[in-house]
NURO-721147 format. One record per residue (C-alpha): x, y, z; residue in three letters; residue number from 1. Coordinates in nm, 4 decimals. Example, Ala and Ser with C-alpha at 12.3 -4.5 7.8 and 13.67 -1.06 7.14 Angstrom:
2
+----------+----------+----------+------+-----+
|       xx |       yy |       zz | rest |  nr |
+----------+----------+----------+------+-----+
|   1.2300 |  -0.4500 |   0.7800 |  ala |   1 |
|   1.3670 |  -0.1060 |   0.7140 |  ser |   2 |
+----------+----------+----------+------+-----+
This chain:
357
+----------+----------+----------+------+-----+
|       xx |       yy |       zz | rest |  nr |
+----------+----------+----------+------+-----+
|   6.5369 |  -0.3271 |   6.0880 |  met |   1 |
|   6.2144 |  -0.4066 |   6.2671 |  ser |   2 |
|   6.0938 |  -0.1853 |   6.5459 |  gly |   3 |
|   6.0115 |  -0.3000 |   6.8990 |  pro |   4 |
|   5.6718 |  -0.4168 |   6.7833 |  ser |   5 |
|   5.8329 |  -0.6545 |   6.5352 |  gly |   6 |
|   5.6869 |  -0.4649 |   6.2408 |  arg |   7 |
|   5.9232 |  -0.3457 |   5.9630 |  pro |   8 |
|   6.0379 |   0.0148 |   5.9405 |  arg |   9 |
|   5.9854 |   0.2071 |   5.6158 |  val |  10 |
|   6.1738 |   0.5150 |   5.4948 |  gly |  11 |
|   5.9718 |   0.7764 |   5.3040 |  ile |  12 |
|   6.1409 |   1.0327 |   5.0778 |  val |  13 |
|   5.9379 |   1.2978 |   4.8944 |  ser |  14 |
|   5.9767 |   1.6621 |   4.8014 |  asp |  15 |
|   5.6051 |   1.7137 |   4.8703 |  asn |  16 |
|   5.5040 |   1.7333 |   5.2357 |  val |  17 |
|   5.1455 |   1.6316 |   5.1593 |  leu |  18 |
|   5.2622 |   1.3147 |   4.9824 |  gln |  19 |
|   5.4880 |   1.2283 |   5.2758 |  arg |  20 |
|   5.1960 |   1.2620 |   5.5114 |  his |  21 |
|   4.9670 |   1.0434 |   5.2983 |  arg |  22 |
|   5.2341 |   0.7756 |   5.2593 |  leu |  23 |
|   5.2847 |   0.7710 |   5.6352 |  gln |  24 |
|   4.9118 |   0.7284 |   5.6870 |  glu |  25 |
|   4.8951 |   0.4470 |   5.4307 |  ala |  26 |
|   5.1834 |   0.2429 |   5.5724 |  val |  27 |
|   5.0552 |   0.2855 |   5.9280 |  ser |  28 |
|   4.7205 |   0.1303 |   5.8280 |  arg |  29 |
|   4.8955 |  -0.2031 |   5.7819 |  val |  30 |
|   5.0979 |  -0.1734 |   6.0988 |  gly |  31 |
|   5.4281 |  -0.0594 |   5.9476 |  leu |  32 |
|   5.6514 |   0.1865 |   6.1302 |  arg |  33 |
|   5.8107 |   0.4933 |   5.9755 |  thr |  34 |
|   6.1875 |   0.4999 |   6.0277 |  gly |  35 |
|   6.2357 |   0.8177 |   5.8237 |  phe |  36 |
|   6.0099 |   1.0685 |   5.6527 |  ser |  37 |
|   6.1480 |   1.3800 |   5.4920 |  gly |  38 |
|   6.2628 |   1.5721 |   5.1878 |  ala |  39 |
|   6.5597 |   1.4523 |   4.9766 |  pro |  40 |
|   6.7798 |   1.7349 |   5.1084 |  glu |  41 |
|   6.7238 |   1.6222 |   5.4647 |  arg |  42 |
|   6.8162 |   1.2635 |   5.3822 |  leu |  43 |
|   7.1335 |   1.3704 |   5.2004 |  leu |  44 |
|   7.2428 |   1.5501 |   5.5150 |  gly |  45 |
|   7.2444 |   1.2324 |   5.7247 |  tyr |  46 |
|   7.5962 |   1.1097 |   5.8090 |  pro |  47 |
|   7.4505 |   0.7601 |   5.8271 |  glu |  48 |
|   7.1196 |   0.6438 |   5.6826 |  leu |  49 |
|   6.8449 |   0.5362 |   5.9229 |  pro |  50 |
|   6.8030 |   0.1595 |   5.9331 |  glu |  51 |
|   6.4861 |   0.0620 |   5.7494 |  val |  52 |
|   6.3720 |  -0.2445 |   5.5585 |  glu |  53 |
|   6.2295 |  -0.0548 |   5.2607 |  leu |  54 |
|   6.2558 |   0.2916 |   5.1041 |  trp |  55 |
|   5.9605 |   0.4607 |   4.9319 |  leu |  56 |
|   6.0596 |   0.7453 |   4.6997 |  val |  57 |
|   5.8197 |   0.9769 |   4.5173 |  thr |  58 |
|   5.9314 |   1.3037 |   4.3587 |  leu |  59 |
|   5.7482 |   1.5738 |   4.1677 |  glu |  60 |
|   6.0482 |   1.6073 |   3.9324 |  asp |  61 |
|   6.3317 |   1.3580 |   3.9519 |  glu |  62 |
|   6.5596 |   1.5998 |   3.7619 |  ala |  63 |
|   6.5571 |   1.8289 |   4.0659 |  asp |  64 |
|   6.7370 |   1.5649 |   4.2729 |  his |  65 |
|   7.0121 |   1.4182 |   4.0501 |  pro |  66 |
|   7.2261 |   1.2711 |   4.3289 |  val |  67 |
|   6.9501 |   1.1156 |   4.5397 |  leu |  68 |
|   6.9261 |   0.7818 |   4.3608 |  phe |  69 |
|   7.3012 |   0.7185 |   4.3520 |  asp |  70 |
|   7.3218 |   0.8203 |   4.7178 |  phe |  71 |
|   7.0581 |   0.5676 |   4.8193 |  leu |  72 |
|   7.1981 |   0.2873 |   4.6056 |  leu |  73 |
|   7.5447 |   0.3383 |   4.7504 |  glu |  74 |
|   7.4392 |   0.3662 |   5.1145 |  asn |  75 |
|   7.1639 |   0.1134 |   5.1742 |  thr |  76 |
|   7.0996 |  -0.2543 |   5.1131 |  glu |  77 |
|   6.7258 |  -0.2152 |   5.1675 |  ala |  78 |
|   6.4993 |  -0.2367 |   4.8617 |  pro |  79 |
|   6.3996 |   0.0972 |   4.7073 |  ile |  80 |
|   6.0605 |   0.1606 |   4.5453 |  leu |  81 |
|   6.0916 |   0.4570 |   4.3065 |  phe |  82 |
|   5.8078 |   0.6426 |   4.1384 |  gly |  83 |
|   5.5253 |   0.5733 |   4.3834 |  ile |  84 |
|   5.2006 |   0.7062 |   4.2345 |  asp |  85 |
|   5.0783 |   1.0394 |   4.3666 |  thr |  86 |
|   4.8203 |   0.9838 |   4.6400 |  ala |  87 |
|   4.4719 |   1.1207 |   4.5655 |  pro |  88 |
|   4.2644 |   1.3050 |   4.8232 |  lys |  89 |
|   4.1723 |   1.0628 |   5.1070 |  pro |  90 |
|   3.8207 |   0.9316 |   5.1531 |  gly |  91 |
|   3.7349 |   0.8595 |   4.7900 |  gly |  92 |
|   3.7388 |   0.5393 |   4.5878 |  ile |  93 |
|   4.0491 |   0.6529 |   4.3955 |  asp |  94 |
|   4.2363 |   0.6937 |   4.7223 |  tyr |  95 |
|   4.1408 |   0.3515 |   4.8533 |  phe |  96 |
|   4.2460 |   0.1908 |   4.5264 |  arg |  97 |
|   4.5767 |   0.3801 |   4.5391 |  trp |  98 |
|   4.6265 |   0.2622 |   4.8962 |  glu |  99 |
|   4.5421 |  -0.0967 |   4.7967 |  arg | 100 |
|   4.8018 |  -0.0851 |   4.5150 |  arg | 101 |
|   5.0630 |   0.0505 |   4.7556 |  leu | 102 |
|   4.9918 |  -0.2238 |   5.0074 |  his | 103 |
|   5.0323 |  -0.4826 |   4.7315 |  phe | 104 |
|   5.3755 |  -0.3392 |   4.6427 |  lys | 105 |
|   5.4744 |  -0.3399 |   5.0080 |  leu | 106 |
|   5.3765 |  -0.7051 |   5.0382 |  glu | 107 |
|   5.5871 |  -0.7927 |   4.7344 |  gln | 108 |
|   5.8919 |  -0.6535 |   4.9150 |  gln | 109 |
|   5.8203 |  -0.7312 |   5.2804 |  leu | 110 |
|   5.5947 |  -1.0353 |   5.2715 |  gly | 111 |
|   5.2482 |  -1.0681 |   5.4228 |  ala | 112 |
|   5.1591 |  -0.7565 |   5.6199 |  leu | 113 |
|   4.8386 |  -0.8748 |   5.7816 |  glu | 114 |
|   4.8934 |  -1.0293 |   6.1222 |  glu | 115 |
|   4.6314 |  -1.2999 |   6.1176 |  phe | 116 |
|   4.4973 |  -1.3979 |   6.4570 |  asp | 117 |
|   4.7234 |  -1.6839 |   6.5533 |  ser | 118 |
|   4.5947 |  -2.0227 |   6.6562 |  glu | 119 |
|   4.7254 |  -1.9656 |   7.0080 |  ala | 120 |
|   4.5283 |  -1.6415 |   7.0390 |  thr | 121 |
|   4.2099 |  -1.8080 |   6.9170 |  leu | 122 |
|   4.2537 |  -2.1079 |   7.1470 |  val | 123 |
|   4.3053 |  -1.8739 |   7.4402 |  glu | 124 |
|   3.9887 |  -1.6868 |   7.3505 |  leu | 125 |
|   3.7892 |  -2.0076 |   7.3085 |  ala | 126 |
|   3.9061 |  -2.1634 |   7.6363 |  asp | 127 |
|   3.9108 |  -1.8533 |   7.8573 |  ala | 128 |
|   3.6807 |  -1.8861 |   8.1621 |  pro | 129 |
|   3.4675 |  -1.5835 |   8.0778 |  ile | 130 |
|   3.1280 |  -1.5053 |   8.2205 |  asp | 131 |
|   2.8230 |  -1.5577 |   8.0060 |  ala | 132 |
|   2.6788 |  -1.2304 |   7.8760 |  pro | 133 |
|   2.3769 |  -1.0702 |   8.0340 |  glu | 134 |
|   2.0500 |  -1.2349 |   7.9402 |  ser | 135 |
|   1.9013 |  -1.0647 |   7.6338 |  val | 136 |
|   1.5369 |  -1.1176 |   7.5473 |  thr | 137 |
|   1.3671 |  -1.0638 |   7.2158 |  leu | 138 |
|   1.1476 |  -0.7494 |   7.2184 |  pro | 139 |
|   0.7746 |  -0.8244 |   7.2151 |  gln | 140 |
|   0.7197 |  -0.6530 |   6.8812 |  trp | 141 |
|   0.9577 |  -0.8913 |   6.6999 |  ile | 142 |
|   0.7984 |  -1.2175 |   6.5937 |  thr | 143 |
|   1.0606 |  -1.4886 |   6.6620 |  pro | 144 |
|   1.2123 |  -1.6254 |   6.3434 |  ala | 145 |
|   1.2145 |  -1.9985 |   6.2821 |  val | 146 |
|   1.5746 |  -2.1196 |   6.2933 |  ala | 147 |
|   1.6838 |  -2.2804 |   5.9691 |  gly | 148 |
|   1.4396 |  -2.0928 |   5.7456 |  glu | 149 |
|   1.5907 |  -1.8768 |   5.4673 |  pro | 150 |
|   1.6494 |  -1.5186 |   5.5781 |  ala | 151 |
|   1.4878 |  -1.2286 |   5.3942 |  asp | 152 |
|   1.7483 |  -0.9804 |   5.5215 |  arg | 153 |
|   2.1196 |  -1.0360 |   5.5791 |  val | 154 |
|   2.3955 |  -0.8625 |   5.7723 |  trp | 155 |
|   2.7551 |  -0.9086 |   5.6539 |  val | 156 |
|   3.0066 |  -0.9063 |   5.9409 |  leu | 157 |
|   3.3535 |  -0.8120 |   5.8121 |  gly | 158 |
|   3.6607 |  -0.8398 |   6.0341 |  ala | 159 |
|   4.0358 |  -0.8776 |   6.0327 |  ser | 160 |
|   4.3002 |  -0.8394 |   6.3056 |  leu | 161 |
|   4.1226 |  -0.8423 |   6.6423 |  gly | 162 |
|   3.7958 |  -0.9369 |   6.4767 |  gly | 163 |
|   3.7074 |  -1.2711 |   6.6369 |  pro | 164 |
|   3.6848 |  -1.1254 |   6.9876 |  ala | 165 |
|   3.4744 |  -0.8330 |   6.8652 |  ala | 166 |
|   3.2371 |  -1.0452 |   6.6567 |  val | 167 |
|   3.1993 |  -1.2924 |   6.9430 |  lys | 168 |
|   3.1062 |  -1.0133 |   7.1849 |  ala | 169 |
|   2.8554 |  -0.8808 |   6.9307 |  phe | 170 |
|   2.6861 |  -1.2171 |   6.8775 |  leu | 171 |
|   2.6868 |  -1.2973 |   7.2494 |  asp | 172 |
|   2.4655 |  -0.9959 |   7.3147 |  his | 173 |
|   2.2003 |  -1.0752 |   7.0545 |  leu | 174 |
|   1.8765 |  -1.2452 |   7.1602 |  pro | 175 |
|   1.7705 |  -1.5660 |   6.9934 |  ala | 176 |
|   1.5071 |  -1.5472 |   6.7212 |  gly | 177 |
|   1.6076 |  -1.2348 |   6.5306 |  leu | 178 |
|   1.4615 |  -1.2458 |   6.1774 |  pro | 179 |
|   1.7922 |  -1.2002 |   5.9979 |  thr | 180 |
|   2.0816 |  -1.4055 |   5.8651 |  gly | 181 |
|   2.4523 |  -1.3350 |   5.9011 |  phe | 182 |
|   2.7487 |  -1.3774 |   5.6666 |  val | 183 |
|   3.0905 |  -1.3631 |   5.8320 |  tyr | 184 |
|   3.3986 |  -1.2604 |   5.6319 |  ala | 185 |
|   3.7090 |  -1.2898 |   5.8518 |  gln | 186 |
|   4.0683 |  -1.2494 |   5.7346 |  his | 187 |
|   4.2283 |  -1.5560 |   5.8899 |  ile | 188 |
|   4.4531 |  -1.8463 |   5.8057 |  asp | 189 |
|   4.2297 |  -2.1197 |   5.6669 |  gly | 190 |
|   4.3893 |  -2.3746 |   5.9026 |  asn | 191 |
|   4.2362 |  -2.1983 |   6.2018 |  phe | 192 |
|   3.8700 |  -2.2106 |   6.1021 |  thr | 193 |
|   3.7970 |  -2.5026 |   6.3379 |  asp | 194 |
|   3.9252 |  -2.2963 |   6.6295 |  val | 195 |
|   3.7295 |  -1.9947 |   6.5073 |  leu | 196 |
|   3.4131 |  -2.2070 |   6.5088 |  thr | 197 |
|   3.4771 |  -2.2909 |   6.8749 |  arg | 198 |
|   3.5364 |  -1.9242 |   6.9575 |  val | 199 |
|   3.2116 |  -1.8068 |   6.7990 |  leu | 200 |
|   3.0131 |  -2.0969 |   6.9404 |  gly | 201 |
|   3.0519 |  -2.0105 |   7.3072 |  arg | 202 |
|   2.7411 |  -1.8573 |   7.4660 |  his | 203 |
|   2.6004 |  -1.7346 |   7.1333 |  ala | 204 |
|   2.2495 |  -1.8076 |   7.0091 |  his | 205 |
|   2.3758 |  -1.8116 |   6.6516 |  tyr | 206 |
|   2.5490 |  -2.1186 |   6.5119 |  arg | 207 |
|   2.8627 |  -2.0659 |   6.3034 |  leu | 208 |
|   2.8501 |  -2.2821 |   5.9896 |  val | 209 |
|   3.0930 |  -2.3014 |   5.7008 |  arg | 210 |
|   2.9559 |  -2.2121 |   5.3611 |  ala | 211 |
|   2.8565 |  -2.5113 |   5.1481 |  arg | 212 |
|   2.7547 |  -2.5088 |   4.7845 |  ala | 213 |
|   2.3769 |  -2.5091 |   4.7526 |  gly | 214 |
|   2.3009 |  -2.3869 |   5.1061 |  met | 215 |
|   2.0998 |  -2.0741 |   5.1836 |  arg | 216 |
|   2.1603 |  -1.8014 |   5.4409 |  ile | 217 |
|   1.9163 |  -1.8868 |   5.7184 |  cys | 218 |
|   1.7864 |  -1.7530 |   6.0482 |  his | 219 |
|   1.9897 |  -1.8568 |   6.3515 |  gly | 220 |
|   2.3113 |  -1.9115 |   6.1542 |  glu | 221 |
|   2.6324 |  -1.7236 |   6.0841 |  val | 222 |
|   2.7699 |  -1.8402 |   5.7488 |  val | 223 |
|   3.1515 |  -1.8337 |   5.7529 |  leu | 224 |
|   3.2978 |  -1.7801 |   5.4061 |  leu | 225 |
|   3.6170 |  -1.9783 |   5.3299 |  pro | 226 |
|   3.9394 |  -1.7947 |   5.2478 |  val | 227 |
|   4.0534 |  -1.9822 |   4.9361 |  asp | 228 |
|   3.7893 |  -1.9217 |   4.6666 |  his | 229 |
|   3.5293 |  -1.6560 |   4.5942 |  glu | 230 |
|   3.1657 |  -1.7308 |   4.6786 |  trp | 231 |
|   2.8576 |  -1.5801 |   4.5153 |  thr | 232 |
|   2.4804 |  -1.6327 |   4.5276 |  leu | 233 |
|   2.2580 |  -1.7808 |   4.2620 |  glu | 234 |
|   1.9295 |  -1.6039 |   4.1692 |  pro | 235 |
|   1.7438 |  -1.8409 |   4.4043 |  asp | 236 |
|   1.9685 |  -1.7391 |   4.6966 |  gly | 237 |
|   2.1830 |  -2.0524 |   4.7146 |  thr | 238 |
|   2.5577 |  -2.0172 |   4.7688 |  leu | 239 |
|   2.8001 |  -2.1214 |   4.4979 |  val | 240 |
|   3.1788 |  -2.1530 |   4.5095 |  glu | 241 |
|   3.3767 |  -2.0141 |   4.2171 |  lys | 242 |
|   3.6976 |  -2.1705 |   4.0895 |  ser | 243 |
|   3.8876 |  -1.8408 |   4.1187 |  thr | 244 |
|   4.0458 |  -1.6966 |   4.4357 |  pro | 245 |
|   3.9168 |  -1.3880 |   4.6095 |  trp | 246 |
|   4.0490 |  -1.0662 |   4.4512 |  pro | 247 |
|   4.3049 |  -0.8768 |   4.6561 |  gly | 248 |
|   4.5784 |  -0.9894 |   4.8949 |  pro | 249 |
|   4.3549 |  -1.1428 |   5.1637 |  tyr | 250 |
|   4.0740 |  -1.3893 |   5.1663 |  gly | 251 |
|   3.7915 |  -1.3537 |   5.1868 |  pro | 252 |
|   3.7862 |  -1.0102 |   5.0264 |  ser | 253 |
|   3.5373 |  -0.8162 |   5.2384 |  ile | 254 |
|   3.4733 |  -0.5741 |   4.9531 |  asp | 255 |
|   3.3843 |  -0.8604 |   4.7206 |  gln | 256 |
|   3.1697 |  -1.0343 |   4.9831 |  val | 257 |
|   2.9703 |  -0.7149 |   5.0322 |  leu | 258 |
|   2.9206 |  -0.6704 |   4.6584 |  leu | 259 |
|   2.8274 |  -1.0353 |   4.5961 |  asn | 260 |
|   2.5753 |  -1.0566 |   4.8801 |  val | 261 |
|   2.4323 |  -0.7144 |   4.8002 |  ser | 262 |
|   2.3871 |  -0.8058 |   4.4332 |  asp | 263 |
|   2.1302 |  -1.0614 |   4.5472 |  his | 264 |
|   1.9704 |  -0.8954 |   4.8511 |  tyr | 265 |
|   2.0040 |  -0.5327 |   4.7333 |  gln | 266 |
|   1.8832 |  -0.2967 |   5.0102 |  gly | 267 |
|   1.8106 |  -0.5934 |   5.2390 |  arg | 268 |
|   2.1854 |  -0.6528 |   5.2752 |  cys | 269 |
|   2.3568 |  -0.4499 |   5.5480 |  his | 270 |
|   2.7099 |  -0.4503 |   5.6869 |  ala | 271 |
|   2.9065 |  -0.4118 |   6.0091 |  ile | 272 |
|   3.2840 |  -0.3665 |   5.9841 |  leu | 273 |
|   3.4781 |  -0.4717 |   6.2916 |  phe | 274 |
|   3.8422 |  -0.4469 |   6.4000 |  ser | 275 |
|   4.1083 |  -0.4938 |   6.1330 |  gly | 276 |
|   4.4027 |  -0.3550 |   5.9375 |  met | 277 |
|   4.3946 |  -0.2076 |   5.5880 |  gly | 278 |
|   4.0877 |  -0.0660 |   5.4124 |  asn | 279 |
|   3.8898 |  -0.3721 |   5.3034 |  asp | 280 |
|   3.5230 |  -0.2747 |   5.2751 |  gly | 281 |
|   3.5825 |   0.0910 |   5.1909 |  ala | 282 |
|   3.5400 |   0.0426 |   4.8160 |  ile | 283 |
|   3.2108 |  -0.1486 |   4.8428 |  ala | 284 |
|   3.0559 |   0.0691 |   5.1142 |  ala | 285 |
|   2.9375 |   0.3484 |   4.8792 |  pro | 286 |
|   2.7790 |   0.0905 |   4.6477 |  val | 287 |
|   2.5785 |  -0.0621 |   4.9306 |  leu | 288 |
|   2.4810 |   0.2744 |   5.0712 |  arg | 289 |
|   2.3515 |   0.3697 |   4.7266 |  gly | 290 |
|   2.1248 |   0.0650 |   4.7399 |  arg | 291 |
|   1.9786 |   0.1765 |   5.0718 |  gly | 292 |
|   2.1884 |  -0.0496 |   5.2953 |  ser | 293 |
|   2.3000 |   0.0339 |   5.6473 |  arg | 294 |
|   2.6773 |   0.0517 |   5.7014 |  ile | 295 |
|   2.7951 |   0.0344 |   6.0629 |  trp | 296 |
|   3.1481 |   0.0253 |   6.2066 |  val | 297 |
|   3.3112 |  -0.0632 |   6.5350 |  gln | 298 |
|   3.4469 |   0.2432 |   6.7136 |  asn | 299 |
|   3.8212 |   0.2998 |   6.7293 |  ser | 300 |
|   3.8551 |   0.2768 |   7.1070 |  asp | 301 |
|   3.7228 |  -0.0794 |   7.1205 |  ser | 302 |
|   3.9237 |  -0.2142 |   6.8221 |  cys | 303 |
|   4.2403 |  -0.4200 |   6.8327 |  gly | 304 |
|   4.3267 |  -0.2317 |   6.5128 |  asn | 305 |
|   4.0899 |   0.0352 |   6.3843 |  ser | 306 |
|   4.2327 |   0.0957 |   6.0350 |  ser | 307 |
|   3.9647 |  -0.1015 |   5.8516 |  met | 308 |
|   3.6534 |   0.0428 |   6.0215 |  pro | 309 |
|   3.8132 |   0.3880 |   6.0183 |  asp | 310 |
|   3.8658 |   0.3609 |   5.6416 |  ser | 311 |
|   3.5018 |   0.2710 |   5.5898 |  val | 312 |
|   3.3946 |   0.5603 |   5.8140 |  ala | 313 |
|   3.6058 |   0.7976 |   5.6028 |  glu | 314 |
|   3.3841 |   0.7240 |   5.3020 |  thr | 315 |
|   3.1009 |   0.9106 |   5.4740 |  gly | 316 |
|   2.8698 |   0.6120 |   5.4226 |  cys | 317 |
|   2.8365 |   0.4964 |   5.7828 |  thr | 318 |
|   2.5274 |   0.5690 |   5.9885 |  asn | 319 |
|   2.6204 |   0.4125 |   6.3249 |  phe | 320 |
|   2.9403 |   0.3607 |   6.5230 |  thr | 321 |
|   2.9814 |   0.1766 |   6.8506 |  gly | 322 |
|   3.1513 |  -0.0978 |   7.0461 |  asn | 323 |
|   3.0337 |  -0.4586 |   6.9964 |  pro | 324 |
|   2.7712 |  -0.4336 |   7.2715 |  leu | 325 |
|   2.6341 |  -0.1060 |   7.1328 |  gln | 326 |
|   2.6273 |  -0.2517 |   6.7824 |  leu | 327 |
|   2.4272 |  -0.5511 |   6.9082 |  ala | 328 |
|   2.1764 |  -0.3302 |   7.0882 |  arg | 329 |
|   2.1403 |  -0.1057 |   6.7834 |  glu | 330 |
|   2.0712 |  -0.4067 |   6.5624 |  leu | 331 |
|   1.7930 |  -0.5289 |   6.7916 |  val | 332 |
|   1.6478 |  -0.1771 |   6.8063 |  lys | 333 |
|   1.6633 |  -0.1419 |   6.4266 |  thr | 334 |
|   1.4882 |  -0.4737 |   6.3675 |  ile | 335 |
|   1.2234 |  -0.3888 |   6.6279 |  glu | 336 |
|   1.1546 |  -0.0559 |   6.4573 |  glu | 337 |
|   1.1213 |  -0.2249 |   6.1181 |  ser | 338 |
|   0.8731 |  -0.4722 |   6.2658 |  cys | 339 |
|   0.6686 |  -0.1885 |   6.4165 |  leu | 340 |
|   0.6671 |  -0.0069 |   6.0814 |  leu | 341 |
|   0.5535 |  -0.3244 |   5.9071 |  ala | 342 |
|   0.2648 |  -0.3619 |   6.1530 |  arg | 343 |
|   0.1636 |   0.0011 |   6.0951 |  arg | 344 |
|   0.1800 |  -0.0390 |   5.7180 |  asp | 345 |
|  -0.0441 |  -0.3450 |   5.7264 |  tyr | 346 |
|  -0.2968 |  -0.2301 |   5.9833 |  arg | 347 |
|  -0.6600 |  -0.1897 |   5.8775 |  val | 348 |
|  -0.7369 |   0.1565 |   5.7334 |  pro | 349 |
|  -0.9676 |   0.3637 |   5.9590 |  pro | 350 |
|  -1.2448 |   0.3785 |   5.6968 |  glu | 351 |
|  -1.2624 |  -0.0022 |   5.6979 |  asp | 352 |
|  -1.3171 |  -0.0285 |   6.0718 |  ile | 353 |
|  -1.6780 |  -0.1073 |   6.1656 |  lys | 354 |
|  -1.7841 |   0.0793 |   6.4763 |  his | 355 |
|  -2.0651 |  -0.0464 |   6.6957 |  glu | 356 |
|  -2.3530 |   0.1958 |   6.7343 |  arg | 357 |
+----------+----------+----------+------+-----+
């Protein structure tokens, strides 16, 4: 039975209160509702089972509950997943992998869990009579980049449910001429990419372009990665499409995008994770942080769904959190500071300055 939100209800049965709590957290990250969560004894006391679309059962010792399985099989028509792996401590790579495996099992039983932004929602966003953002000028210490030239540094923008509106607001508040390129990984139905291009094209100084084999990531462009096949970079920085799909349930895999782009750019690849469900990006974040990359996330209050940026924040790898406008301002500030540092590093040493007498 689906709840009022239209999302399926899940029943959780465990004789370990900590495991019940972690299962509840994991199913809520993909928008599922909990119709029951309790110990086996509590469930056996129900005169009539709660209506759910799936039961998750994990027990420390199945021998301690000999009648539970027969009771469930006799009293529900909903699928039952027995023997769910014990959840590790949250925040680590093992936990995120456990959560990813659980989500995969849930999808096998319930179908696709991710609510992709529908075409109607994107059309509404693209056609809405919104005001142009405030005029943003490039700080004087940043030398304007030449549009179309290959970028030396890249920011990966990862987003899922609620992402297009957030990424649009972010790009709308960036000045033209920033010396950086952007790669955009958005969980979305591939049929809606034309509409997404319209959405991102309004009022922004940065042109959304679909990835093409042989192209480079350039200034003034936001390279949109397709959802069907994985993309990597050659040693010379050109994009190449692989024949295999993205790993994981959704394309593009934000984790894999981060790893592939970072493999080429190393510490010159940074990331911003926007609104979305699940935990995509949480596994790659520690790798990038270890390479010296910046990892930023959209704050919970401004997200349509904050599960994805919250998961990345839980890794302890993030060094800035804000709404799309704050993220845009922080990016400009960060680039300006790097330009000032570069000028200081290359200025003439005092002993080489000739003073007039």
